[in-house]
N, C-alpha and C positions, 0 to 999 in steps of 0.2 A: 555309387558307393560313397558313403560319407567319410569325412576326414576323422581320424582317431582323435580322441580328446585326452589332453593332459590336464590334471589338476595340479597346479603349482602351489603347494601349501607353504606359506611363509609364516615364520614365527618371529617374536620380538627381539631381533638382534640386528646390528648395523648392516650386514650383507643383504637384508631384505630390500633395502633401497635399490639394489641392483638386480632385482628379479627380472627386469626387462631383458637382461642378457639371456636368461633361460627361455623367456618367451620368444625371443628372436631365433635362437637355435632350433626350438621346436617348430616354429612356423616355417622356417626355411626347409624343414624336412616334411612339411605337409600336414602338421598337426594343428588342431584348434587348441587354444590354451585358455583355461579359466584360472584366475588367481583367487585362491582361498586364503584368507588372512586371519590369524588370531587377532583378538582385539588389540593386544600390545604391538603387533606387527604393523597395524595401520598407520601408526605415527611415523614410520619410516618410508611409507609408500606415497607415490604421486598417483593417487587413486584416479583422478580424471584421465591422466595420460595412459594408465594401464587399461582403463575401460575402453578408451579409444583404440588402443593398439590391439586389444584382444577381441573387441566386439561384445564382451560380456561384462557385467558389473563385477566389481571386486566384492566377494561375499565374506562376511565375517560373523554373521549372526544367523541363528535358526530362523526359518520363516515363521511368520504369524499364521494362525489358522486362516485358511482361505486365500493366502497370498500365492501367486503363481510361482512355479519352479523357474528359476532364472538362468541356471547353468545345466548343461547336459551331464549325464553320468560319465565318469572317467573310465578310460581304457587303461590308464596308468597314472601313478601319482609320484610327484617329487616333493620331498620335504626339505626345504632349503631356504634359509638356514634352519636347522633343528636345534632348539635350545634344550638344555638339560631338563628344564621344567616340562617341556613337551614330551621328551623321550620317557621320562618317569611316568607321567600321566598316561601316555599312550600304552605303555607296557602294563600298566595297572588296569586298563580298560575304562579309564575315566573319560567321559564325553561332555565335559562342562563348557566346551566351545564347539561351534560348528566344525571347525577344522579338526578337532580331536574326534568328534563324532564320525567324520568321514574316514579318518585314519583307523579308528577302532573297527569300523565296518570293513575296511579294505583288507584287514587281516583275515576276517572270516570269509570274505569273498575271494580270497587268494589272488587279489589284484597285484600286478607288478608295482612294487613300491621301492624307491631309492631315497635314502635320507642321508644328509651330510650334517653332522653335528657342528655347531660353532659355539664355543664357550672357552673359558679358561681351564687350565689343567686341573685346578683345584675342584671346580665343578665336575668336570668329566671324570675325575678320579674318585669321586664319592662312590661308596659301595652300591648305593641305590641306583646310580646312573650306570655304573658298570654292569650291574645285574639287568637293568632295563635294556641295555644294548644287546646283551646276551640273549635275553628272552625274545626280543624283536627278531634277531637273526635266526633263532630257532623256529620262528614262524615264517621264515622265508622272506623277511624284509632285508633288503640290502642296505646295510649301514656302513658308509664309507668313513673310516677313521684312520688315523696314523699320521706320522710326520711327513709321509710322502703325499698325502692327500690334502689334509687341512690341519696342520699342527695346532694343538691347543696353545693359546697364548698365555702369558703370565696373568695372574689376578690383577684387576684394575680395569681401566677403560679399554673397551674392545674396538672402538671405532677405527683406530689406526690399522687394524688387521683385516678390515672388511675387504680391502682391495685384493687380498690374496685368496679370496674364496674361490674354490675350484668348480666354476660353472661348467667348463668343458668336460671335466672328469665325471661330473654328475650326469651330464647328457650322454656321454659315452657308455656309462654303466646302464643307464636306462635303456639305451638302444640294444644292449645285450640281453635285456630282460624280455623284450618283445621281438617278434620276427615277422616278416611279410609272409602271408599264406597264399596270396594270389595277386597278380598284377592288377592295377587299377589306373584310373586316369591321373597319374602323378601321386597318388596316395595309397600306400599299402594297407591291406587289412592286417589285423594283428592276431597273433596267437601267443598265449602265455607259454614261455619256454619252461618254466619251473612250476607246474601246477601242483 
């Protein structure tokens, strides 16, 4: 039995620098993790360290014709941090980055997906973003928001708020979206609970 695969989709916000926390949580539970980054997210990442830690390249661009596939298909996806830009494009079905292409497909494939927005209250209160979150939730995407999860910060620099990003809450929610179906050698098989 092979280990389940998590695609950790990171977007361009300061908490992206700490995606290694999610990688570690998932690996301790027996998952393989592939980091999928938007082009803006790469500037926050230590790409060589993540590649070594996961055993997979950090992917942020579509493959060129004839290039090999470098990451396995996901059993579940985590979008963290999720910027307002990513939420709006995702809900509109826009696939102008590799990360967004995977997220758009995930909705149609009904894959377990958990997203945690990270932005200021002015961005997250914009009607288009509010509507995007509602649409994603209506498609069975778990979008964790609210003052008890990851409170929107004031407009301005967001770096000081990155340390409060709720990686544990994200992982706990993701675990509720998948369940073991049969015992294996330390790694459960997965079954979508909310098909």
